[in-house]
N, C-alpha and C positions, 0 to 999 in steps of 0.2 A: 497659822503656818509661819514658820520662820524662813526667811529668804536671805540670800547674800548675793551681792553683785560682784562679779569677778571679771577682770579684763584679761583676755586671752590674746596671745600672739600666735598666729598660724603661719607656717612656712611652706606647706605642701600645696601646690597650685590646685590639685584635684580636691583637696579638703576645703580650700577657700571657695572654690566654685560651688561645691555642694552647700556650704553654709550660706553663701550669698544667694543661692537659688531658693532657699527655704522661705516660706512666708514669715513675715514679722510675727513674733509671738511664739513661734515654734522652735526657734533656734536653741534656746536654753533646754527645752525638753529633749531635743535630739542629742545635744552634746551630753547632757546628764545621762540619758539612756545608754548612749554609746560607752560612756565611762563605766557605768554600772556593769554592762555586759563584758567589757574588757577586764574589769577587776575579778570577774568570775573565771577567767582563763588562767592557765598556768603562767603564760607570759606576763599577763597583767599583774598577778601576784608576785612574780619574780622581780618585776620592775618597781612596783609600789612599796613592797615591804621594806627594803632598805631605805627608801626615801622617807617613809613614815618614821622609821627608827632614827634617822638623822635629824628629823624635825623635832622629835620628842626629847632629844638630848638637852635642849635648852639653848637660848641665845647667848647666855653668859659664858658657856663653855665653848672653846675653840676646837673644831674638829681637825685633827692633824692627819688623819688617815682616811682618805675617801676611796681607798682601794676597793672596798666592798661594792660601792655603787658603780665604779668603773668596770669591775668584773661582770656585773649584771648586764651591762650593755654589750659586752663581748659575747655573752651566752644567748642573747635574744636574736631572733631572726627578724630581718626587716631592714629598712633604710632609716637609720637614726642620725644621719649627718645633718 
């Protein structure tokens, strides 16, 4: 099994409390499961698709227009501040 350790920064107090209340060893499972479920929703695909596209352009190329990603945040419902 291939694994990767990722550092996350959380800003929402409710999410932080939920993550902190989980038993050790289950945090990664819950976060990964939540992201998988989110990717299957219309909102998740609308948010992640342009972000994947931006990442696949390559680090050598400079992105001059991030309007596509900005427009996605305007169309999504929720608090993204």
